[in-house]
TORVEX-274829 format. One record per residue (C-alpha): residue number from 1; residue in three letters; z, x, y. Coordinates in pm, whole numbers, plus 50000, padded with zeros to 5 digits. Each point is the difference from the previous one (the first is absolute). Layout:
% residues N
@n->NUM, res->ala, c3->Z, c1->X, c2->Y
...
This chain:
% residues 163
@n->1, res->met, c3->50000, c1->50000, c2->50000
@n->2, res->ser, c3->49907, c1->50138, c2->50338
@n->3, res->asn, c3->50265, c1->50069, c2->50261
@n->4, res->glu, c3->49867, c1->49730, c2->50234
@n->5, res->ile, c3->50014, c1->49729, c2->49733
@n->6, res->ala, c3->50353, c1->50109, c2->49902
@n->7, res->val, c3->50116, c1->49952, c2->50360
@n->8, res->trp, c3->49853, c1->49649, c2->50012
@n->9, res->val, c3->50159, c1->49911, c2->49666
@n->10, res->ala, c3->50336, c1->50123, c2->50128
@n->11, res->val, c3->49965, c1->49796, c2->50320
@n->12, res->leu, c3->49903, c1->49691, c2->49798
@n->13, res->val, c3->50299, c1->50047, c2->49769
@n->14, res->met, c3->50235, c1->50031, c2->50298
@n->15, res->ile, c3->49854, c1->49689, c2->50165
@n->16, res->leu, c3->50049, c1->49809, c2->49672
@n->17, res->gly, c3->50359, c1->50127, c2->49990
@n->18, res->val, c3->50071, c1->49877, c2->50352
@n->19, res->leu, c3->49837, c1->49662, c2->49925
@n->20, res->ser, c3->50206, c1->49972, c2->49684
@n->21, res->leu, c3->50320, c1->50067, c2->50194
@n->22, res->ile, c3->49903, c1->49744, c2->50265
@n->23, res->met, c3->49936, c1->49750, c2->49720
@n->24, res->glu, c3->50343, c1->50077, c2->49858
@n->25, res->val, c3->50168, c1->49932, c2->50334
@n->26, res->phe, c3->49816, c1->49681, c2->50097
@n->27, res->val, c3->49865, c1->49842, c2->49679
@n->28, res->phe, c3->50237, c1->50106, c2->49719
@n->29, res->pro, c3->50337, c1->50078, c2->50164
@n->30, res->gly, c3->50229, c1->50228, c2->49803
@n->31, res->phe, c3->49921, c1->50326, c2->49828
@n->32, res->gly, c3->49757, c1->49912, c2->49726
@n->33, res->phe, c3->49669, c1->50111, c2->49860
@n->34, res->ser, c3->49807, c1->50020, c2->50327
@n->35, res->gly, c3->50279, c1->50202, c2->50168
@n->36, res->ile, c3->50010, c1->50253, c2->49720
@n->37, res->ala, c3->49620, c1->50013, c2->49989
@n->38, res->gly, c3->49990, c1->50057, c2->50377
@n->39, res->val, c3->50244, c1->50290, c2->49984
@n->40, res->leu, c3->49814, c1->50157, c2->49708
@n->41, res->leu, c3->49662, c1->49959, c2->50171
@n->42, res->leu, c3->50129, c1->50159, c2->50320
@n->43, res->ala, c3->50146, c1->50292, c2->49804
@n->44, res->trp, c3->49674, c1->50042, c2->49809
@n->45, res->gly, c3->49804, c1->49996, c2->50326
@n->46, res->ile, c3->50221, c1->50272, c2->50147
@n->47, res->ile, c3->49955, c1->50211, c2->49687
@n->48, res->leu, c3->49621, c1->49951, c2->50011
@n->49, res->leu, c3->49986, c1->50106, c2->50366
@n->50, res->ser, c3->50202, c1->50316, c2->49949
@n->51, res->thr, c3->49848, c1->50333, c2->49913
@n->52, res->asp, c3->50298, c1->50111, c2->49794
@n->53, res->leu, c3->50198, c1->49784, c2->49756
@n->54, res->ile, c3->50331, c1->50175, c2->50072
@n->55, res->gln, c3->49953, c1->49957, c2->50375
@n->56, res->ser, c3->49924, c1->49629, c2->49961
@n->57, res->leu, c3->50304, c1->49941, c2->49778
@n->58, res->gln, c3->50217, c1->50182, c2->50254
@n->59, res->ser, c3->49859, c1->49780, c2->50274
@n->60, res->leu, c3->50075, c1->49688, c2->49796
@n->61, res->val, c3->50359, c1->50108, c2->49932
@n->62, res->ile, c3->50059, c1->50091, c2->50366
@n->63, res->gly, c3->49853, c1->49667, c2->50110
@n->64, res->leu, c3->50219, c1->49813, c2->49751
@n->65, res->ile, c3->50314, c1->50182, c2->50114
@n->66, res->leu, c3->49920, c1->49935, c2->50367
@n->67, res->thr, c3->49932, c1->49633, c2->49928
@n->68, res->ile, c3->50332, c1->49957, c2->49819
@n->69, res->ala, c3->50186, c1->50184, c2->50278
@n->70, res->phe, c3->49835, c1->49790, c2->50272
@n->71, res->phe, c3->50077, c1->49679, c2->49808
@n->72, res->ala, c3->50367, c1->50097, c2->49956
@n->73, res->trp, c3->50024, c1->50095, c2->50370
@n->74, res->gly, c3->49848, c1->49664, c2->50099
@n->75, res->ile, c3->50246, c1->49805, c2->49788
@n->76, res->arg, c3->50293, c1->50203, c2->50139
@n->77, res->met, c3->49888, c1->49945, c2->50361
@n->78, res->gly, c3->49952, c1->49631, c2->49928
@n->79, res->tyr, c3->50358, c1->49965, c2->49883
@n->80, res->lys, c3->50140, c1->50208, c2->50288
@n->81, res->arg, c3->49822, c1->49790, c2->50261
@n->82, res->lys, c3->50060, c1->49676, c2->49808
@n->83, res->leu, c3->49627, c1->49938, c2->49980
@n->84, res->trp, c3->50035, c1->49822, c2->49667
@n->85, res->his, c3->50239, c1->49742, c2->50148
@n->86, res->arg, c3->49716, c1->49867, c2->50214
@n->87, res->phe, c3->49815, c1->49897, c2->49684
@n->88, res->ala, c3->50297, c1->49851, c2->49813
@n->89, res->leu, c3->50113, c1->49640, c2->50023
@n->90, res->lys, c3->50352, c1->49988, c2->50142
@n->91, res->asp, c3->50071, c1->49629, c2->49949
@n->92, res->arg, c3->50159, c1->49894, c2->49673
@n->93, res->gln, c3->49962, c1->49660, c2->49843
@n->94, res->ala, c3->50350, c1->49941, c2->49866
@n->95, res->arg, c3->50104, c1->49715, c2->49774
@n->96, res->glu, c3->50278, c1->49916, c2->50249
@n->97, res->gln, c3->49735, c1->49924, c2->50262
@n->98, res->gly, c3->49827, c1->49755, c2->49767
@n->99, res->tyr, c3->49732, c1->50226, c2->49855
@n->100, res->ser, c3->49936, c1->49968, c2->49628
@n->101, res->ser, c3->49703, c1->50084, c2->49781
@n->102, res->ala, c3->50091, c1->49722, c2->49757
@n->103, res->arg, c3->49896, c1->49642, c2->50063
@n->104, res->gln, c3->50324, c1->49800, c2->49995
@n->105, res->glu, c3->49836, c1->49685, c2->49860
@n->106, res->leu, c3->49918, c1->50193, c2->49680
@n->107, res->lys, c3->50372, c1->50031, c2->49916
@n->108, res->gln, c3->50013, c1->49620, c2->49967
@n->109, res->leu, c3->49750, c1->50016, c2->49712
@n->110, res->leu, c3->50250, c1->50164, c2->49763
@n->111, res->gly, c3->50039, c1->49783, c2->49687
@n->112, res->lys, c3->49719, c1->49757, c2->50094
@n->113, res->glu, c3->49726, c1->49907, c2->49757
@n->114, res->gly, c3->49627, c1->49992, c2->50057
@n->115, res->val, c3->49656, c1->50021, c2->49840
@n->116, res->val, c3->49768, c1->50303, c2->49979
@n->117, res->ile, c3->49674, c1->49937, c2->50189
@n->118, res->ser, c3->49834, c1->50340, c2->49946
@n->119, res->lys, c3->50035, c1->50243, c2->49713
@n->120, res->leu, c3->50314, c1->50210, c2->50031
@n->121, res->arg, c3->49913, c1->50347, c2->49872
@n->122, res->pro, c3->50270, c1->50073, c2->50114
@n->123, res->ser, c3->49939, c1->49883, c2->50359
@n->124, res->gly, c3->49837, c1->49681, c2->50111
@n->125, res->ala, c3->50072, c1->49663, c2->50161
@n->126, res->val, c3->50223, c1->49710, c2->49906
@n->127, res->glu, c3->50071, c1->49661, c2->50152
@n->128, res->ile, c3->50363, c1->49911, c2->50065
@n->129, res->glu, c3->50077, c1->49667, c2->50168
@n->130, res->gly, c3->49642, c1->49972, c2->50127
@n->131, res->gln, c3->50005, c1->50346, c2->50154
@n->132, res->arg, c3->49775, c1->50285, c2->49880
@n->133, res->ile, c3->50195, c1->50326, c2->49957
@n->134, res->asp, c3->49891, c1->50347, c2->49891
@n->135, res->val, c3->50224, c1->50120, c2->49718
@n->136, res->val, c3->50042, c1->50266, c2->49732
@n->137, res->ser, c3->50077, c1->49911, c2->49641
@n->138, res->glu, c3->50304, c1->50151, c2->49834
@n->139, res->gly, c3->49819, c1->50038, c2->49671
@n->140, res->gly, c3->49630, c1->50043, c2->49973
@n->141, res->tyr, c3->49702, c1->49769, c2->50002
@n->142, res->ile, c3->50057, c1->49627, c2->50075
@n->143, res->met, c3->49715, c1->49746, c2->49984
@n->144, res->pro, c3->49932, c1->49736, c2->50272
@n->145, res->gly, c3->50176, c1->49668, c2->49943
@n->146, res->thr, c3->50308, c1->50162, c2->49846
@n->147, res->lys, c3->50341, c1->49900, c2->50136
@n->148, res->ile, c3->50206, c1->50280, c2->50156
@n->149, res->val, c3->50340, c1->50052, c2->50161
@n->150, res->val, c3->50089, c1->50239, c2->50283
@n->151, res->val, c3->50251, c1->50255, c2->49865
@n->152, res->arg, c3->50024, c1->50250, c2->50289
@n->153, res->val, c3->49906, c1->50039, c2->50366
@n->154, res->glu, c3->49992, c1->50364, c2->50113
@n->155, res->gly, c3->49901, c1->50021, c2->50366
@n->156, res->ser, c3->49656, c1->49841, c2->50012
@n->157, res->arg, c3->49947, c1->50031, c2->49625
@n->158, res->val, c3->50054, c1->49687, c2->49790
@n->159, res->val, c3->50049, c1->50059, c2->49625
@n->160, res->val, c3->49937, c1->49717, c2->49753
@n->161, res->lys, c3->50016, c1->49949, c2->49624
@n->162, res->glu, c3->49846, c1->49749, c2->49765
@n->163, res->ile, c3->50215, c1->49703, c2->49899
């Protein structure tokens, strides 16, 4: 491969690495396949552009160390200047103030009987006193038309069993 083509291949590999990292940030948040692929493509591009393998590996290690140091410095400065507090929610939704994740009317269903209207495998819908409710079966699969009884209410989760 000629030197000119090798340079273009290296530039293309680095552009693909940057695009892969951008995809990781905006399309697939987290550190998954495209993030790892982006880092590897960038490293490969740097190695392809270098004239000496040892020199390129040294450059990669120095760049990695500087990146980690800069990241740690940024986090430390953020805590010192309370930058992170600007992004955090300070209000709390306490139970004493009336906040609750559980629907209170579900607690009244405990012990009531109903009929399954969609297959419970193990979740589905039942009808209790003319009201459609999403439930989870205590056992396994329950066919529509089967009579059930509510055995537990855990937050917003209603657990039923077959009668």
